[in-house]
MARBA-3410 file (N, C-alpha, C, O; in Angstrom, 1 decimal):
195
133.8,54.2,15.7,134.1,53.4,14.5,133.2,52.2,14.4,132.7,51.8,13.3 ~ 132.9,51.6,15.6,132.0,50.5,15.7,130.6,50.8,15.2,130.0,49.9,14.5 ~ 130.1,52.0,15.6,128.8,52.4,15.1,128.8,52.5,13.6,127.8,52.1,12.9 ~ 129.8,53.1,13.0,129.9,53.3,11.6,129.9,52.0,10.9,129.3,51.8,9.8 ~ 130.7,51.0,11.4,130.7,49.6,10.8,129.4,49.0,10.9,128.9,48.4,9.9
128.7,49.1,12.0,127.3,48.6,12.1,126.4,49.2,11.1,125.6,48.5,10.4 ~ 126.5,50.6,11.0,125.6,51.3,10.0,125.9,50.8,8.5,124.9,50.5,7.8 ~ 127.1,50.6,8.2,127.5,50.1,6.9,126.9,48.7,6.7,126.4,48.4,5.6 ~ 127.1,47.8,7.6,126.6,46.5,7.5,125.1,46.4,7.4,124.6,45.7,6.6 ~ 124.4,47.3,8.2,122.9,47.3,8.1,122.5,47.8,6.7,121.6,47.3,6.1
123.2,48.9,6.2,122.8,49.5,4.9,123.1,48.4,3.9,122.2,48.2,3.0 ~ 124.2,47.6,3.9,124.4,46.7,2.8,123.4,45.6,2.9,122.8,45.1,1.9 ~ 123.0,45.1,4.1,122.0,44.0,4.3,120.7,44.5,3.8,120.1,43.9,3.0 ~ 120.2,45.6,4.2,118.9,46.2,3.8,118.8,46.4,2.3,117.8,46.1,1.7 ~ 119.8,47.0,1.7,119.8,47.3,0.3,119.8,46.0,-0.6,119.2,45.9,-1.6
120.5,45.0,0.0,120.4,43.6,-0.7,119.0,43.1,-0.7,118.6,42.6,-1.7 ~ 118.3,43.2,0.4,116.9,42.8,0.5,116.1,43.6,-0.5,115.2,43.0,-1.2 ~ 116.3,45.0,-0.6,115.5,45.8,-1.5,115.8,45.3,-2.9,114.9,45.4,-3.8 ~ 117.1,44.9,-3.3,117.4,44.5,-4.6,116.6,43.3,-5.0,116.2,43.2,-6.2 ~ 116.4,42.4,-4.1,115.7,41.1,-4.4,114.2,41.2,-4.4,113.5,40.5,-5.1
113.6,42.2,-3.7,112.2,42.1,-3.5,111.4,43.4,-4.0,110.2,43.3,-4.2 ~ 112.0,44.4,-4.2,111.3,45.6,-4.6,111.8,46.2,-5.9,113.0,46.4,-6.1 ~ 110.9,46.5,-6.8,111.4,47.2,-8.1,111.4,48.7,-7.8,110.8,49.2,-6.8 ~ 112.0,49.4,-8.7,112.1,50.9,-8.5,110.8,51.6,-8.4,110.6,52.4,-7.5 ~ 109.8,51.3,-9.2,108.5,51.9,-9.1,107.9,51.7,-7.7,107.3,52.6,-7.2
108.0,50.5,-7.3,107.4,50.2,-6.0,108.1,51.0,-4.8,107.5,51.5,-3.9 ~ 109.4,51.1,-5.0,110.2,51.9,-4.0,109.8,53.3,-4.0,109.7,53.9,-2.9 ~ 109.6,53.9,-5.2,109.1,55.2,-5.3,107.8,55.4,-4.6,107.7,56.3,-3.8 ~ 106.8,54.6,-4.9,105.5,54.6,-4.4,105.5,54.5,-2.8,104.9,55.3,-2.1 ~ 106.2,53.5,-2.4,106.2,53.2,-0.9,106.9,54.3,-0.1,106.7,54.4,1.1
107.8,55.0,-0.7,108.6,56.1,0.0,108.2,57.5,-0.4,109.0,58.4,-0.2 ~ 107.0,57.6,-1.0,106.4,59.0,-1.3,107.4,59.8,-2.2,107.7,60.9,-1.9 ~ 107.9,59.1,-3.2,108.8,59.8,-4.1,108.2,60.0,-5.5,107.5,59.1,-6.1 ~ 108.5,61.1,-6.1,108.1,61.4,-7.5,109.4,61.3,-8.4,110.4,61.8,-8.0 ~ 109.2,60.7,-9.5,110.5,60.5,-10.4,110.0,60.9,-11.8,108.9,60.4,-12.3
110.8,61.7,-12.5,110.6,62.1,-13.8,111.9,61.8,-14.6,112.9,62.4,-14.4 ~ 111.8,60.9,-15.6,113.1,60.5,-16.3,113.5,61.7,-17.2,112.7,62.2,-18.0 ~ 114.7,62.2,-17.0,115.1,63.4,-17.8,115.2,63.0,-19.3,115.5,61.9,-19.7 ~ 115.1,64.0,-20.1,115.1,63.9,-21.6,116.6,63.5,-22.0,117.6,63.9,-21.4 ~ 116.6,62.6,-23.0,117.8,62.1,-23.6,118.6,61.1,-22.6,119.8,60.9,-22.8
117.9,60.6,-21.6,118.4,59.6,-20.7,117.7,58.3,-21.0,116.5,58.4,-21.2 ~ 118.4,57.2,-21.0,117.8,55.9,-21.2,118.2,55.0,-20.0,119.3,55.1,-19.4 ~ 117.3,54.0,-19.7,117.6,53.1,-18.6,118.9,52.3,-19.0,119.0,51.9,-20.2 ~ 119.7,51.9,-18.0,120.8,51.1,-18.3,120.9,50.1,-17.2,120.3,50.2,-16.1 ~ 121.7,49.0,-17.5,121.8,47.9,-16.5,122.5,48.3,-15.2,123.4,49.1,-15.2
122.0,47.6,-14.2,122.6,47.8,-12.8,123.9,47.0,-12.8,123.9,45.8,-13.0 ~ 125.0,47.6,-12.4,126.3,47.0,-12.3,126.5,46.6,-10.9,126.7,47.5,-10.0 ~ 126.5,45.3,-10.6,126.7,44.9,-9.2,128.2,45.2,-8.8,129.1,44.9,-9.6 ~ 128.3,45.7,-7.6,129.7,46.0,-7.1,129.6,45.9,-5.6,128.5,45.9,-5.0 ~ 130.8,46.0,-5.0,130.9,45.9,-3.5,130.9,47.2,-2.8,131.1,47.3,-1.6
130.8,48.3,-3.5,130.9,49.6,-2.9,129.6,50.3,-2.5,129.5,50.8,-1.4 ~ 128.6,50.3,-3.5,127.4,50.9,-3.2,126.3,50.3,-4.1,126.4,50.4,-5.3 ~ 125.3,49.7,-3.5,124.2,49.2,-4.2,123.3,50.3,-4.7,123.2,51.3,-4.0 ~ 122.7,50.1,-5.9,121.8,51.1,-6.4,120.6,50.4,-7.0,120.8,49.3,-7.5 ~ 119.4,51.0,-7.0,118.2,50.5,-7.5,117.9,50.7,-9.0,117.1,49.9,-9.6
118.4,51.8,-9.5,118.0,52.2,-10.9,119.2,53.0,-11.4,119.9,53.7,-10.7 ~ 119.3,53.0,-12.8,120.4,53.8,-13.4,119.9,54.3,-14.8,119.1,53.6,-15.5 ~ 120.4,55.4,-15.1,120.1,56.1,-16.4,121.4,56.5,-17.1,122.3,57.0,-16.4 ~ 121.5,56.4,-18.4,122.7,56.8,-19.1,122.3,58.0,-20.1,121.2,57.9,-20.6 ~ 123.1,58.9,-20.2,122.9,60.1,-21.1,123.2,59.6,-22.5,124.3,59.0,-22.7
122.3,59.8,-23.4,122.5,59.3,-24.8,123.6,60.0,-25.6,124.2,59.4,-26.5 ~ 124.0,61.2,-25.2,124.9,62.0,-26.0,126.4,61.9,-25.5,127.3,62.4,-26.2 ~ 126.6,61.4,-24.3,128.0,61.4,-23.8,128.1,60.3,-22.7,127.1,59.7,-22.4 ~ 129.3,60.2,-22.2,129.6,59.3,-21.1,129.2,59.9,-19.8,130.0,60.6,-19.2 ~ 127.9,59.7,-19.4,127.4,60.3,-18.2,126.3,59.4,-17.7,125.4,59.0,-18.5
126.3,59.0,-16.4,125.3,58.1,-15.9,124.8,58.6,-14.6,125.5,59.3,-13.8 ~ 123.5,58.3,-14.2,122.9,58.7,-13.0,122.5,57.4,-12.3,121.8,56.6,-13.0 ~ 122.8,57.2,-11.1,122.4,56.0,-10.3,121.7,56.4,-9.1,122.1,57.4,-8.4 ~ 120.5,55.7,-8.8,119.7,56.0,-7.7,119.7,54.9,-6.7,119.4,53.8,-7.0 ~ 119.8,55.3,-5.4,119.7,54.3,-4.3,118.7,54.8,-3.4,118.8,55.9,-2.8
117.6,54.1,-3.2,116.5,54.5,-2.2,116.7,53.6,-1.0,116.7,52.3,-1.1 ~ 116.8,54.2,0.2,117.0,53.5,1.5,115.8,53.8,2.3,115.8,54.9,3.0 ~ 114.8,52.9,2.3,113.6,53.1,3.2,113.9,53.1,4.7,114.8,52.3,5.1 ~ 113.2,53.9,5.4,113.5,53.9,6.9,112.3,53.2,7.7,112.5,53.1,8.9 ~ 111.3,52.8,7.0,110.1,52.3,7.7,110.4,51.2,8.7,110.1,51.3,9.9
111.0,50.1,8.3,111.3,49.0,9.2,112.3,49.4,10.3,112.1,49.0,11.5 ~ 113.3,50.2,10.0,114.2,50.7,11.0,113.5,51.5,12.0,113.8,51.5,13.2 ~ 112.6,52.3,11.5,111.8,53.2,12.4,111.0,52.5,13.4,110.8,52.8,14.6 ~ 110.3,51.3,12.9,109.5,50.5,13.8,110.4,49.9,14.9,110.0,49.8,16.0 ~ 111.5,49.4,14.5,112.5,48.8,15.5,112.9,49.8,16.5,113.0,49.6,17.7
113.2,51.0,16.0,113.6,52.1,16.9,112.5,52.4,17.9,112.8,52.6,19.1 ~ 111.3,52.6,17.5,110.2,52.9,18.4,110.0,51.8,19.4,109.6,52.1,20.6 ~ 110.1,50.5,19.0,110.0,49.4,20.0,111.1,49.5,21.0,110.9,49.2,22.1 ~ 112.3,49.9,20.6,113.5,49.9,21.5,113.3,51.0,22.5,113.9,50.8,23.6 ~ 112.5,52.0,22.3,112.3,53.0,23.3,111.6,52.6,24.6,111.8,53.1,25.6
110.9,51.5,24.4,110.2,50.9,25.6,111.0,49.7,26.2,110.5,49.1,27.2 ~ 112.1,49.4,25.7,113.0,48.4,26.2,114.3,48.9,26.7,115.2,49.3,25.9 ~ 114.4,49.0,28.0,115.7,49.6,28.6,117.0,48.8,28.4,118.1,49.3,28.6 ~ 116.8,47.6,27.9,118.0,46.7,27.6,118.4,46.9,26.2,119.5,46.4,25.8 ~ 117.7,47.7,25.4,118.0,47.8,24.0,118.4,49.3,23.6,117.6,50.2,24.0
119.4,49.5,23.0,119.8,50.8,22.4,119.8,50.8,20.9,120.6,50.1,20.3 ~ 119.0,51.6,20.3,118.9,51.7,18.9,119.0,53.1,18.5,118.4,54.0,19.2 ~ 119.7,53.4,17.5,119.8,54.7,16.9,118.6,55.2,16.2,118.0,54.3,15.5 ~ 118.2,56.4,16.3,117.1,56.9,15.4,117.5,56.9,14.0,118.5,57.5,13.6 ~ 116.8,56.1,13.1,117.2,56.1,11.7,117.2,57.4,11.0,117.7,57.5,9.9
116.6,58.4,11.5,116.6,59.7,11.0,118.0,60.4,11.1,118.3,61.4,10.5 ~ 118.8,59.7,11.9,120.2,60.2,12.1,121.2,59.5,11.2,122.4,59.9,11.2 ~ 120.8,58.5,10.5,121.7,57.7,9.7,122.3,58.4,8.5,123.4,58.1,8.1 ~ 121.5,59.3,7.8,121.9,59.8,6.6,123.2,60.5,6.5,123.9,60.3,5.5 ~ 123.6,61.2,7.6,124.9,61.9,7.6,126.1,60.8,7.5,127.0,60.9,6.7
126.0,59.9,8.4,127.1,58.9,8.5,127.1,57.9,7.3,128.1,57.5,6.8 ~ 125.9,57.6,6.8,125.8,56.7,5.6,126.3,57.5,4.4,126.9,56.9,3.5 ~ 126.0,58.8,4.3,126.5,59.5,3.1,128.1,59.6,3.2,128.7,59.4,2.1 ~ 128.6,59.8,4.4,130.1,59.8,4.5,130.6,58.4,4.1,131.7,58.3,3.4 ~ 130.0,57.3,4.5,130.4,56.0,4.2,130.4,55.7,2.7,131.3,55.1,2.1
129.3,56.1,2.1,129.1,55.9,0.6,130.2,56.7,-0.2,130.7,56.3,-1.2 ~ 130.5,58.0,0.3,131.5,58.8,-0.3,132.9,58.1,-0.2,133.6,58.0,-1.2 ~ 133.2,57.6,1.0,134.5,56.9,1.3,134.6,55.6,0.4,135.6,55.4,-0.2 ~ 133.5,54.9,0.3,133.4,53.7,-0.5,133.7,54.0,-2.0,134.6,53.3,-2.6 ~ 133.1,55.0,-2.5,133.2,55.2,-3.9,134.5,56.0,-4.3,135.1,55.7,-5.3
134.9,56.9,-3.4,136.2,57.6,-3.7,137.4,56.9,-3.3,138.5,57.1,-3.9 ~ 137.3,56.0,-2.3,138.5,55.2,-1.8,139.5,56.2,-1.3,140.7,56.0,-1.5 ~ 139.1,57.3,-0.8,140.0,58.4,-0.4,140.6,58.2,1.0,141.7,58.7,1.3 ~ 139.9,57.4,1.9,140.4,57.3,3.3,139.9,58.5,4.1,139.7,59.6,3.5 ~ 139.7,58.4,5.3,139.2,59.5,6.2,140.0,60.7,6.2,139.5,61.8,6.3
141.3,60.5,6.1,142.3,61.7,6.1,142.1,62.6,4.9,142.5,63.7,4.9 ~ 141.6,62.0,3.8,141.4,62.8,2.6,140.0,62.8,2.1,139.7,62.9,0.9 ~ 139.1,62.7,3.1,137.7,62.6,2.7,137.2,63.8,1.9,137.5,65.0,2.3 ~ 136.5,63.6,0.8,136.0,64.8,0.1,135.0,65.6,0.9,134.3,65.0,1.7 ~ 135.0,66.9,0.7,134.0,67.7,1.5,132.6,67.5,1.1,132.4,67.1,-0.1
131.7,67.9,2.0,130.3,67.8,1.8,129.7,69.2,1.9,130.0,69.9,2.8 ~ 128.9,69.5,0.9,128.2,70.8,0.9,126.7,70.6,1.3,126.0,69.9,0.5 ~ 126.3,71.1,2.4,124.8,71.0,2.7,124.0,72.0,1.9,124.4,73.1,1.7 ~ 122.8,71.5,1.5,121.9,72.4,0.9,121.2,73.3,1.9,121.0,72.9,3.1 ~ 120.9,74.6,1.6,120.1,75.4,2.6,118.8,74.7,2.9,118.2,74.1,1.9
118.3,74.7,4.1,117.1,73.9,4.5,115.9,74.3,3.7,115.1,73.5,3.2 ~ 115.7,75.6,3.5,114.6,76.1,2.8,114.6,75.6,1.3,113.6,75.2,0.7 ~ 115.8,75.6,0.7,115.9,75.2,-0.7,115.6,73.7,-0.9,114.9,73.3,-1.8 ~ 116.2,72.9,0.0,116.0,71.4,-0.1,114.6,71.1,0.1,114.1,70.1,-0.5 ~ 113.9,71.8,1.0,112.5,71.6,1.2,111.6,71.9,0.0,110.7,71.2,-0.4
111.9,73.1,-0.6,111.2,73.6,-1.7,111.4,72.7,-3.0,110.5,72.4,-3.7 ~ 112.7,72.4,-3.2,113.1,71.7,-4.5,113.0,70.2,-4.5,112.7,69.6,-5.5 ~ 113.1,69.6,-3.3,113.1,68.1,-3.2,112.1,67.6,-2.2,112.0,66.4,-2.1 ~ 111.4,68.5,-1.5,110.4,68.1,-0.5,111.1,67.3,0.7,110.5,66.5,1.4 ~ 112.4,67.6,0.9,113.3,66.9,1.8,113.6,67.7,3.1,113.4,69.0,3.1
114.0,67.1,4.1,114.4,67.7,5.3,115.9,68.0,5.4,116.3,68.9,6.2 ~ 116.6,67.3,4.6,118.1,67.5,4.5,118.5,67.1,3.1,117.9,66.3,2.4 ~ 119.6,67.8,2.7,120.2,67.4,1.4,121.7,67.9,1.4,122.0,68.9,2.0 ~ 122.5,67.2,0.6,123.9,67.6,0.5,124.5,67.0,-0.7,123.9,66.1,-1.3 ~ 125.7,67.5,-1.1,126.4,66.9,-2.2,127.9,66.8,-1.9,128.4,67.5,-1.0
128.6,66.0,-2.7,130.0,65.9,-2.6,130.6,65.5,-4.0,130.0,64.7,-4.7 ~ 131.6,66.2,-4.4,132.2,65.9,-5.7,133.6,65.4,-5.5,134.4,65.9,-4.7 ~ 134.0,64.3,-6.2,135.2,63.6,-6.0,135.6,62.7,-7.2,134.8,62.5,-8.1 ~ 136.8,62.2,-7.2,137.2,61.2,-8.2,136.8,59.9,-7.7,136.9,59.5,-6.6 ~ 136.2,59.1,-8.7,135.6,57.8,-8.5,136.7,56.8,-8.6,137.1,56.5,-9.7
137.3,56.2,-7.5,138.4,55.3,-7.6,138.0,53.9,-7.2,138.9,53.2,-6.7 ~ 136.7,53.5,-7.3,136.3,52.2,-6.9,135.6,51.4,-8.0,135.5,51.9,-9.1 ~ 135.3,50.2,-7.6,134.6,49.4,-8.5,133.2,50.0,-8.9,132.8,49.9,-10.1 ~ 132.6,50.7,-8.1,131.3,51.4,-8.4,131.6,52.4,-9.5,130.7,52.6,-10.4 ~ 132.7,53.1,-9.5,133.0,54.1,-10.4,133.8,53.6,-11.6,134.3,54.4,-12.4
133.9,52.3,-11.8,134.5,51.7,-13.0,134.0,52.4,-14.3,132.8,52.5,-14.4 ~ 134.9,52.7,-15.2,134.6,53.3,-16.4,134.3,54.8,-16.3,134.1,55.4,-17.4 ~ 134.4,55.4,-15.1,134.1,56.8,-14.9,135.2,57.4,-14.0,135.7,56.8,-13.1 ~ 135.5,58.7,-14.3,136.5,59.3,-13.5,136.0,60.2,-12.4,136.5,60.2,-11.3 ~ 134.9,60.8,-12.7,134.3,61.8,-11.7,133.0,61.4,-11.2,132.2,60.8,-11.9
132.7,61.7,-9.9,131.4,61.4,-9.3,131.0,62.6,-8.5,131.8,63.2,-7.7 ~ 129.7,63.0,-8.6,129.1,63.9,-7.6,128.0,63.1,-7.0,127.0,62.6,-7.7 ~ 128.0,62.9,-5.7,127.0,62.2,-5.0,126.2,63.1,-4.2,126.6,64.2,-3.7 ~ 124.9,62.8,-4.2,123.9,63.7,-3.5,123.0,62.9,-2.6,122.8,61.7,-2.9 ~ 122.6,63.4,-1.5,121.7,62.7,-0.6,120.5,63.6,-0.3,120.7,64.8,-0.1
119.3,63.1,-0.4,118.2,63.8,0.2,117.5,62.9,1.2,117.3,61.7,1.0 ~ 117.1,63.5,2.4,116.6,62.7,3.5,115.2,63.3,3.8,115.0,64.6,4.0 ~ 114.2,62.5,4.0,112.8,62.9,4.5,112.6,62.1,5.8,112.7,60.9,5.8 ~ 112.4,62.9,6.8,112.1,62.4,8.2,111.1,61.3,8.1,110.0,61.4,7.5 ~ 111.4,60.2,8.7,110.5,59.0,8.9,110.2,58.3,7.6,109.4,57.3,7.7
110.7,58.7,6.5,110.4,58.2,5.2,111.5,57.4,4.5,111.5,56.1,4.5 ~ 112.6,58.1,4.1,113.6,57.5,3.3,114.8,58.4,3.2,114.7,59.6,3.3 ~ 116.0,57.8,2.8,117.1,58.5,2.3,117.3,58.1,0.9,117.1,56.9,0.5 ~ 117.6,59.1,0.0,117.9,58.8,-1.4,119.3,59.3,-1.7,119.6,60.5,-1.5 ~ 120.1,58.4,-2.3,121.5,58.7,-2.7,121.5,58.7,-4.2,121.1,57.7,-4.8
121.9,59.8,-4.8,122.0,59.9,-6.3,123.4,60.1,-6.7,124.1,61.0,-6.1 ~ 123.9,59.3,-7.5,125.3,59.4,-7.9,125.4,59.8,-9.4,124.8,59.1,-10.3 ~ 126.0,60.9,-9.7,126.2,61.3,-11.1,127.7,61.0,-11.5,128.6,61.5,-10.8 ~ 127.9,60.3,-12.6,129.2,59.8,-13.0,129.5,60.2,-14.4,128.7,60.1,-15.3 ~ 130.8,60.6,-14.6,131.2,61.1,-15.9,132.7,61.0,-16.1,133.4,60.9,-15.1
133.1,61.1,-17.4,134.5,61.2,-17.7,134.8,62.7,-18.2,136.0,63.1,-18.4 ~ 133.8,63.4,-18.4,133.9,64.8,-19.0,133.7,65.8,-17.9,132.5,66.3,-17.7 ~ 134.8,66.3,-17.3,134.7,67.3,-16.3,134.1,68.6,-16.7,133.4,69.3,-16.0 ~ 134.5,69.0,-18.0,134.0,70.2,-18.5,132.5,70.3,-18.7,131.9,71.4,-18.6 ~ 131.9,69.2,-19.1,130.5,69.2,-19.4,129.7,68.6,-18.1,128.5,68.5,-18.2
130.4,68.3,-17.1,129.7,67.6,-15.9,128.6,68.4,-15.4,127.5,67.8,-15.3 ~ 128.7,69.6,-15.1,127.7,70.4,-14.5,126.5,70.5,-15.5,125.3,70.4,-15.0 ~ 126.8,70.7,-16.8,125.7,70.8,-17.8,124.9,69.6,-17.8,123.6,69.7,-17.7 ~ 125.5,68.3,-17.8,124.7,67.1,-17.9,124.1,66.8,-16.5,122.9,66.3,-16.5 ~ 124.7,67.1,-15.4,124.2,66.8,-14.1,122.9,67.6,-13.9,121.9,67.1,-13.4
122.9,68.9,-14.3,121.7,69.8,-14.2,120.5,69.2,-14.9,119.4,69.5,-14.4 ~ 120.7,68.5,-15.9,119.5,67.9,-16.7,118.8,66.9,-15.8,117.6,66.9,-15.9 ~ 119.5,66.2,-15.0,118.9,65.1,-14.1,118.8,65.5,-12.7,118.4,64.7,-11.9 ~ 119.2,66.7,-12.3,119.4,67.1,-10.9,118.1,66.9,-10.1,118.1,66.4,-9.0 ~ 117.0,67.4,-10.7,115.7,67.4,-10.0,114.8,66.2,-10.4,113.6,66.2,-10.3
115.4,65.1,-10.9,114.6,64.0,-11.4,113.8,63.2,-10.4,112.8,62.6,-10.7 ~ 114.3,63.3,-9.1,113.7,62.5,-8.0,113.5,63.5,-6.8,114.4,64.2,-6.5 ~ 112.3,63.4,-6.2,112.0,64.3,-5.1,110.9,63.6,-4.3,110.1,62.8,-4.8 ~ 110.8,64.1,-3.0,109.7,63.6,-2.2,108.4,64.4,-2.5,108.5,65.6,-2.7 ~ 107.3,63.7,-2.4,106.0,64.3,-2.6,105.6,65.1,-1.4,104.5,65.7,-1.4
END
């Protein structure tokens, strides 16, 4: 549990820095990401909250549906990790292993479900996530958004894509319309991918 708390604190600290110093286009460029804004989606304001920071957001023009993007660069963490390998007094986790526990922490923060009721995670097949997103790992989870992050929305599908030594990207699809959720989500599903 201590490791998970440390990961959450590190994530919050680093994403706060990203919020202050990097814009979304720069994050895309620095992390080898391609982004294509989906049709009928417009930029919307970032809503500050204590659950999950995000760098960019789009709203669907025709209904209550929003997509939020969080880019978590691994570069500086990777440098620290490589330095720690030469120092027997320092133990640092490989940042390429963060995405699974960070994904779980983000799901728990947004769902407010608690570990005993944690929503399930569906992993993408490795070949598919490589072909469709240029990523080494990808997964999704669908749940009720019971947090400040999900304010004004009932449903959330969160997705993560991870590229070794580059970045983790968390995409949150939020809506009040469960019947149209998949239809709207598929419009923006492939909007961001690694090059």
